[in-house]
C-alpha positions as CSV (number, residue, x, y, z in Angstrom):
1,M,65.3,91.2,74.1
2,Q,64.3,94.8,73.7
3,N,62.1,94.8,76.8
4,K,64.6,92.8,78.9
5,Y,66.8,94.9,81.1
6,A,69.8,94.6,83.5
7,L,70.2,96.8,86.5
8,V,73.8,97.5,87.6
9,T,74.3,99.5,90.8
10,G,77.4,101.6,90.9
11,G,77.5,101.3,87.1
12,G,79.3,104.6,86.4
13,R,82.9,103.5,86.6
14,G,85.3,100.6,87.0
15,I,83.9,97.1,87.3
16,G,80.3,98.4,87.2
17,R,80.9,100.1,83.8
18,A,82.6,97.1,82.4
19,I,79.7,94.9,83.4
20,C,77.2,97.4,81.9
21,V,79.0,97.2,78.6
22,K,79.2,93.4,78.7
23,L,75.5,93.0,79.4
24,A,74.8,95.4,76.5
25,E,76.8,93.2,74.2
26,M,74.5,90.3,75.4
27,G,71.5,92.3,74.2
28,Y,70.2,93.7,77.5
29,G,69.0,97.2,77.9
30,V,70.9,98.6,80.8
31,L,69.8,100.6,83.8
32,V,72.9,102.4,85.0
33,N,72.6,103.3,88.7
34,Y,74.9,105.9,90.1
35,K,75.0,108.0,93.2
36,G,76.5,111.4,92.2
37,N,78.9,111.3,89.3
38,T,76.6,112.1,86.5
39,Q,79.3,112.6,83.9
40,A,80.8,109.1,84.5
41,A,77.3,107.5,84.3
42,E,76.6,109.3,81.1
43,Q,79.8,108.0,79.7
44,T,78.8,104.5,80.6
45,A,75.4,105.0,79.0
46,A,77.0,106.2,75.8
47,L,79.2,103.0,75.7
48,V,76.1,100.9,76.2
49,R,74.2,102.6,73.4
50,E,77.1,101.9,71.1
51,K,76.0,98.3,71.4
52,N,72.6,99.2,69.9
53,V,70.6,98.7,73.1
54,A,68.8,101.1,75.4
55,A,70.6,102.7,78.4
56,E,68.8,104.6,81.1
57,L,70.4,106.5,84.0
58,M,69.0,105.9,87.4
59,C,70.4,108.2,90.1
60,F,69.9,107.1,93.7
61,N,72.0,106.1,96.7
62,V,71.4,102.4,97.2
63,A,71.7,102.9,101.0
64,D,68.7,105.3,101.0
65,R,65.7,102.9,101.0
66,E,63.1,105.6,100.3
67,A,65.2,106.9,97.3
68,V,65.4,103.3,96.0
69,K,61.7,102.9,96.2
70,Q,61.0,106.3,94.6
71,V,63.4,106.0,91.7
72,L,63.6,102.3,91.0
73,G,60.1,101.5,92.2
74,G,58.8,104.4,90.1
75,W,60.5,103.2,87.0
76,M,59.1,99.7,87.5
77,E,55.6,101.1,88.0
78,N,55.8,103.2,84.9
79,N,57.5,100.6,82.7
80,K,55.5,97.4,83.4
81,E,56.1,96.1,79.9
82,K,59.9,96.1,80.6
83,K,61.4,93.3,82.7
84,I,64.5,93.5,84.9
85,E,66.0,90.0,84.3
86,V,69.4,90.7,85.6
87,L,70.5,92.5,88.8
88,V,74.2,93.2,89.6
89,N,74.6,94.6,93.1
90,N,77.9,96.2,92.5
91,A,77.7,99.5,94.5
92,G,80.2,99.6,97.3
93,I,82.7,101.9,99.0
94,R,85.9,101.5,101.0
95,N,86.5,103.6,104.1
96,D,89.5,101.9,105.7
97,A,90.7,102.2,109.3
98,L,91.8,99.9,112.1
99,L,88.9,99.2,114.3
100,P,90.1,101.1,117.4
101,M,90.4,104.2,115.2
102,M,87.3,103.6,113.1
103,N,84.4,106.1,113.6
104,D,80.7,105.3,113.4
105,E,80.4,107.0,110.0
106,Q,83.1,104.8,108.5
107,W,81.3,101.7,109.8
108,D,77.8,102.8,108.8
109,S,78.6,104.1,105.4
110,V,80.4,100.9,104.2
111,I,77.8,98.5,105.7
112,D,74.9,100.6,104.4
113,T,76.2,100.9,100.9
114,S,77.1,97.2,100.3
115,L,75.0,95.1,102.6
116,Q,71.9,97.4,103.2
117,G,72.1,98.5,99.6
118,M,71.9,95.0,98.3
119,Y,68.8,94.4,100.4
120,N,67.1,97.6,99.4
121,V,67.5,97.0,95.6
122,T,67.0,93.2,95.6
123,K,63.9,93.4,97.7
124,L,62.2,95.5,94.9
125,V,63.2,93.3,91.9
126,I,63.0,89.8,93.4
127,T,59.2,89.5,93.3
128,P,58.8,90.4,89.6
129,M,61.6,88.0,88.8
130,A,59.8,85.3,90.7
131,L,56.5,86.0,88.9
132,N,58.4,85.9,85.6
133,R,60.1,82.7,86.7
134,Y,63.4,83.8,85.5
135,G,66.3,86.0,86.8
136,R,70.0,86.4,87.4
137,I,71.4,88.1,90.5
138,I,75.1,88.7,91.0
139,N,76.4,90.2,94.2
140,M,79.9,91.7,93.9
141,V,81.7,90.8,97.0
142,S,85.5,90.7,97.7
143,L,88.5,88.8,98.7
144,S,88.1,90.8,102.0
145,G,84.7,89.1,102.6
146,L,86.3,85.7,102.2
147,K,89.5,86.0,104.3
148,G,89.2,89.3,106.1
149,M,91.7,92.1,105.7
150,P,93.3,94.2,108.5
151,G,92.1,97.8,108.3
152,Q,88.9,96.6,106.6
153,V,86.7,95.3,109.4
154,N,83.8,97.3,108.0
155,Y,84.4,96.3,104.4
156,S,85.0,92.6,105.3
157,A,81.9,92.5,107.4
158,A,79.8,94.1,104.6
159,K,81.1,91.7,102.0
160,G,80.9,88.7,104.3
161,G,77.3,89.5,105.0
162,M,76.6,89.7,101.3
163,I,78.1,86.2,100.8
164,G,75.8,84.8,103.5
165,A,72.8,86.5,101.9
166,T,73.8,85.1,98.5
167,K,73.8,81.6,99.7
168,A,70.5,81.9,101.5
169,L,68.6,83.7,98.8
170,A,69.8,81.3,96.2
171,Q,68.0,78.5,98.0
172,E,64.8,80.5,98.4
173,V,64.4,81.3,94.7
174,A,66.0,78.4,92.8
175,R,62.7,76.8,92.0
176,R,61.7,80.0,90.2
177,N,64.7,79.6,87.8
178,I,66.5,82.5,89.5
179,T,70.2,82.1,90.2
180,V,72.0,84.1,92.8
181,N,75.8,84.1,92.8
182,A,78.6,86.2,94.1
183,I,81.8,87.3,92.4
184,A,84.8,87.9,94.7
185,P,87.5,90.0,92.9
186,G,91.0,90.3,94.3
187,F,93.0,93.3,93.2
188,I,91.5,94.8,90.1
189,K,92.7,98.0,88.4
190,T,89.9,100.5,89.2
191,D,89.5,103.8,91.0
192,M,88.9,101.9,94.2
193,T,92.4,100.4,94.1
194,A,94.2,103.4,92.7
195,D,95.6,104.4,96.1
196,L,97.2,100.9,96.7
197,D,100.9,100.1,96.1
198,E,100.6,97.9,93.1
199,K,104.3,97.2,92.8
200,E,104.4,95.8,96.3
201,L,101.1,93.9,96.2
202,I,101.8,92.0,93.0
203,N,104.5,90.1,94.9
204,M,101.6,88.5,96.9
205,I,99.7,87.5,93.7
206,P,100.8,84.2,92.0
207,A,99.7,85.8,88.6
208,K,102.0,88.7,89.3
209,R,99.6,91.4,88.2
210,F,96.3,93.1,89.0
211,G,93.3,92.0,87.1
212,N,91.2,94.3,84.9
213,A,87.6,95.2,85.0
214,E,86.8,93.5,81.7
215,E,88.0,90.1,83.1
216,V,85.5,90.5,85.9
217,A,82.8,91.5,83.5
218,D,83.4,88.4,81.3
219,L,82.8,86.2,84.4
220,A,79.6,88.2,85.2
221,G,78.5,87.7,81.6
222,F,78.8,83.9,81.9
223,L,76.9,83.8,85.2
224,V,74.1,85.8,83.6
225,S,73.9,83.5,80.6
226,R,71.4,80.7,80.3
227,N,74.4,78.3,80.1
228,A,74.9,79.0,83.8
229,G,71.4,78.0,84.9
230,Y,72.6,75.2,87.2
231,I,75.1,77.4,89.0
232,T,73.6,79.1,92.1
233,G,74.6,80.0,95.6
234,Q,78.3,80.1,94.7
235,V,81.1,82.5,95.4
236,I,83.5,82.6,92.5
237,S,86.9,84.2,93.1
238,I,88.8,86.1,90.4
239,N,92.1,87.0,92.1
240,G,95.1,85.7,90.2
241,G,95.5,82.8,92.7
242,L,95.9,85.1,95.6
243,Y,93.5,83.2,97.9
244,S,92.8,79.8,96.5
């Protein structure tokens, strides 16, 4: 698999990092996308290389279409012998506010990173996947995209849009042996949830705990595997029973 790669957006920390390590364990070289935290991305790359596979850093903002074309498109042009078999659209941000108090930047930044970013990156890799007649795409969505969360109209809209796109794209590319699925985590211990009141929130969760990033990565690993070839267009929740 030395020329087979996985691209993970937002791969520097949290769930993205855990997925990078999991895919490395499966034998994939990993393209670690990050926006600005070079130190964290380098730490992820080091963990990947410990699994005896290649890791390459790929710095671009997924919301910036021209940057995606320049960096990712440039890598693809210069590395035609290497195939991106797996894409995990993980990059996302929260910028919470009740809608009457939400400003345009809070709306735009969240929509552009998750939903627009998914389009920008997937658009580049989907044609080579189709030509190769194999691929695995995972879109990281959220409990918020399934049920909506007050104070997260922007985040819920972005993740809900990704869910709809997942279901549509899965139908477009299934005949090419490409699966497209979404993973919807609940409360997972990461930097993104560090500001939440865990002690209060676990009372809502039947499992009585937050999940961890490695549990999400294990699910991603299964969906990437050839054993999951007949699973496509699905949204799989991992939330301790919070929304079942």
